[in-house]
Residue, then its C-alpha position, 0 to 999 in steps of 0.5 A: x306754922x307758916x308765916x310770911x317770911x321764913x325767919x319768923x317761922x323759925x323764930x316763932x316756932x322755936x319760941x313756941x317750943x321753948x316757952x308756950x307751955x309756961x305762958x300765963x293766960x295773959x301772956x298767951x293772949x298777948x302772944x296770940x295778938x302778936x301773931x296777927x302783926x306783920x312779919x316784917x314788923x315782927x322781924x324788925x322788933x326781934x332783931x332790935x332794928x326797931x322798937x316794938x309797940x308797947x303792948x308787945x315789948x315784954x313778949x318781944x324781950x322774952x323772944x330775944x332772950x329765949x331764942x338763940x338766933x345764932x343757931x337758926 
C-alpha cells in the first residue's frame, strides 16, 4: 500500500494486517470508503488531533485501539 504520507502507509498497513480478515461486509465497505479520504485528514483523525467524520468514527476508533503507534 502506498499513500500520500508514510505514516498512513504504516498505520493502515498494520491495521489491515491485524483486522482486515475479521471485518464484516459493512465494516469492510466503510474501511474501503475511508481509504478514499485525504491522508492528512486521516492522520489528524487517528492521532486524535481532530474528530473524524461520523461515518468513520467507529473504524478510526478501531484503528486507534488496534495499532500500537509507539512501535511504528
